[in-house]
N, C-alpha and C positions, 0 to 999 in steps of 0.2 A: 923297843922296836924302832927301827929307823923309818923315817917317812918315805924313803925311797922304796923300801920293801913293801910298805903298805900301799903306796901308789901303784907299784907294779902288780900287786895282788888284785887290786880293784880293776886295773886295766885288763888283766887276764880274765877276770870274772865277767866283765862287760863283753869282751870278745867272745867268750863262751856263749853268752845269751844271744849275741848277734849271729853266731854260727848256727845255733839252734833255730833261731827265727828264720834264717835263710833256708835251712833244711826243710822247715815246715812249709815255707812258701814254694819251694821246689817240689814238694811231695803232695800237699793237700790243696786242691783248688776250692774256690768259693762255692762252686756248684756242688762239689762233694760235701762241703761243710753244711750248706743249706739243706741238702737232702738228708744228711745224718742228724743234724740238730733240730730240724723242722720236718719230720718225715711225712706229715700230712699236708704240707704246703703245696699248692698248685704252682709248679715252677716253670710253666710255659713262658717263653719269651724272656726268661730271667728277670721277671718282675713278680713281686709278692706283696701282700700287705706287710707293713713294717712290724717286725717282731719286737723292736726296741720300744716303740711307743704304743704298741698294740693297735696299729692302724687297721682300717677296714678296706681301704682302697689300695690298689697295687702301685704305691708310690715308692717302694723300695726296689731299687734296680741293682743288679750285680753283674760283674763280668767274671772271668776266671781268676782275676787277681784282686778285686776289691768290690766295695759296695757303697751306695749312697742312698739315703732317704731324702726325697725332695720335700718332705713336710717338716720333719724334726731336725734335718740337717746332719744326722749321724752319717759318718763315712769312715772308711778305713780298709785295712787288709783282713785276711782271714783270721788273724790272731785277735784283732780288735772286734771282729764280728762275734767270735766265741766269747770274748770277755763281756761284750755288751748284752748278748742274748742270754747268757747264763748268769749274768749279774755278778761276775767275778771282780775282785778288787784290783788285780794287777795283770799286766801282760804276761808276767811270769806264771801266774796261776793259769791263764788261758793256754800258754804253751805246754804246761804240765798236763792239762786236760786233753788237749789235742794229741799229745804224745801217747797218753793212755788210751783214748778212744779209738785212734787210728792205728794203734799198736806199732808206732814208728821205731821204738827201741832206742830213743835218744837218751843220753845219760842224765835225765832229770826225773823228778817225781818218784812215786813209789809203785808198788805192785798193786794189782787189783785182785779182788777176791774171785773165786770161781763163780759165785752168784752174780757178781757184777759183770763178769765175762759173758755169762749166758744172756744177760739183758742186752749187753752191747752187741753180741752176735745176732740176737733176734732183731735188733734195730738195723744192723747192717744188711741182714737178709731182707727185711721189709723194704729198705731203701733200694736195694738191687731189684727186687720184684716190681716195685713201683716204677722204677726207671725202665725196666724191660717192657711193662705194659704201656707206658707212655710212648716208647719208641715204636712198638707195634701199632699203636693207635695212629701215631704220626705218619708212619710208613703207609698205612692203609688210606689215610686222608690224602696224602700226596699222590698216591697211585690214582685215586679217583680224579683229582684235579688234573693230573697229567693226561688221563684218558679224555677228560672233557676238552682240554685244550687241543689235543690231537684231532678229536672229532670236529670241533669248531673250525679249526684250520682246514680240515678236509672238506667241510661243508662250504666254506667260503671260497676255496681256491680250486676245487674240482669242477669239471664241466657239469652243469645242471643236467640231471637225468642219468648221469653215468653211474656205474655200480658203486664206486667209491662215495659219490655224493648221496646216493640212496642209503648206503650203510650209515653214513654220518647223520642224515636226517632221521633215520629210524632209531638210532641209539643215543643221540645226544640228550633227548628228554629223559630217558631212563637214567643216564649217568647224572644229570642235573638233579633228578629226584633222589638218587642215592646220596649225593652230596648233601642235599637238604636234610635227609633223614640220618645222616652220619652223627653219632653221638658227639656232643660238644666237648666231652672230656673222656679220658680213658676209664674203663670200668674195672 
């Protein structure tokens, strides 16, 4: 074999993995990966206990494109996250796993069995349901906060004794009580 052919083969193979990595970055966000691989994590504010060093405080922060733990220093993209959380040995293994788990159909890895597909489907459904409940909880909380702010503004800026002022004074304590009683996390 000529060295030129071997070099071009390795160059093409590297480009293939780079293309696959780019497709994964364009398709799977960190938030989706965290919800999928850590379905029980409380993902409010994009901070969780570090799954890499099994932390207990929310020192692991992530955006749509990457993550960083402020204790153990782990950081990277969605591929590195899957590699680190699942204890895989290479980025290629992580890309294969993402490809299978998110059913991307990229030209790597192998097929998954029907039993594995059922488990993955159940995990996906659980993640979607958890996200729906969280969004519902968050919408309810924000509606109460908005109502409180509206009443507070009305109480402060309407003429004392007017119908608007009386409505604000009458209802602001009730809304404050509802905010205090609102569940601290989705049920």
